[in-house]
C-alpha positions, -999 to +999 in steps of 0.1 A: +425+164-647+387+158-649+371+190-638+374+223-620+370+220-583+367+257-576+378+292-586+395+318-564+390+355-571+419+377-562+405+409-548+419+440-531+395+437-501+384+401-493+362+412-464+342+436-486+341+411-515+328+383-492+301+406-479+290+414-515+289+378-527+270+367-496+244+395-500+241+393-538+244+357-547+248+336-516+276+317-533+290+285-519+326+293-509+337+258-519+330+268-555+340+305-554+365+317-528+385+349-523+420+359-514+438+392-512+458+405-542+472+438-553+483+424-587+480+452-614+451+448-637+433+471-661+403+467-684+387+433-694+403+405-674+396+379-700+369+359-683+333+360-669+315+339-644+280+328-651+252+320-627+227+297-645+192+295-630+159+279-638+137+308-648+136+345-656+122+356-622+153+341-606+175+361-630+157+393-620+160+385-582+198+379-584+203+409-607+185+432-583+203+418-553+236+423-570+228+460-578+215+465-542+248+451-529+269+475-549+273+459-584+273+479-616+249+469-643+266+462-677+237+448-696+201+448-683+182+416-678+162+410-710+150+384-734+173+370-762+172+342-787+187+318-762+167+328-731+169+356-706+198+372-688+218+402-677+253+411-668+268+429-638+303+439-626+309+432-589+327+459-569+359+438-571+358+440-609+346+405-617+320+403-644+290+380-638+264+368-663+231+358-648+211+337-672+185+311-679+174+292-711+138+293-699+114+318-715+090+321-686+086+313-649+072+280-639+075+282-601+081+305-572+109+330-576+141+322-557+177+331-558+188+295-562+218+290-585+218+258-604+252+260-620+283+282-619+302+285-653+336+299-659+340+313-694+376+319-705+381+344-733+409+330-754+426+341-786+424+307-803+395+285-793+406+254-812+442+256-798+429+261-762+405+232-767+433+209-777+454+221-748+427+213-722+420+179-738+457+171-733+453+181-697+425+154-694+393+173-698+365+159-719+346+180-744+308+181-738+299+206-766+319+222-793+310+247-820+341+249-843+364+278-834+337+297-815+328+279-783+337+249-763+321+234-732+338+208-711+321+180-692+318+186-654+308+167-623+280+176-599+288+205-576+318+216-596+323+247-617+318+242-655+346+254-678+338+269-712+360+286-738+349+316-760+367+340-783+380+369-761+365+397-782+332+378-785+331+373-747+338+410-740+310+419-764+286+396-745+297+412-713+292+447-727+328+459-722+358+467-744+380+437-751+413+455-742+429+447-709+464+442-693+479+427-662+466+399-640+435+380-647+429+381-609+416+345-609+431+312-600+414+279-610+417+248-589+413+212-599+427+177-597+459+188-615+495+199-612+500+237-612+502+252-647+494+282-668+474+278-700+482+295-734+463+326-724+479+330-690+452+316-668+467+300-637+457+266-624+467+251-591+461+218-573+429+218-552+435+218-515+429+184-498+396+181-479+389+164-446 
């Protein structure tokens, strides 16, 4: 396995969720798709998805669009040591971070998304890092037992690992949660589940 091809969010109402993601983010369905599920889930689902953009104005534009489309604000868009960003929860329950490392705008404001990042909240970052290395992923950045980022190809979803409780804190929610993660990750791989219960499946052939 070399990268994530896409992620599939399992939602109660795919039609409503598709409308939200089109209105709020204009997401490419080849990267983030939807399918129906009634799998029980409560609390924090153990992951967030991040939309990385080029400047603060773009963060604000996406943040406002998400709220207008029905999202709930979890953290307001604001400056931080690493840049500028905010957090929303979509109506289907998925938590989205919208962020940029830039401190100020340098061009016209748009809602263009430069990168989609899947952050998995795991109990043991070092153990999960080793597991994914054994699956064939290559580490791009690593900060001890706190954070790992894997290399990715253009147009794919980037995978990162973070401590579960730390990720929940960043998202602005309690870390407790039970049941399904309500996400399936697709890649050039055999089907498997990782040590934290995240499900992977082989990407569907194209063409």
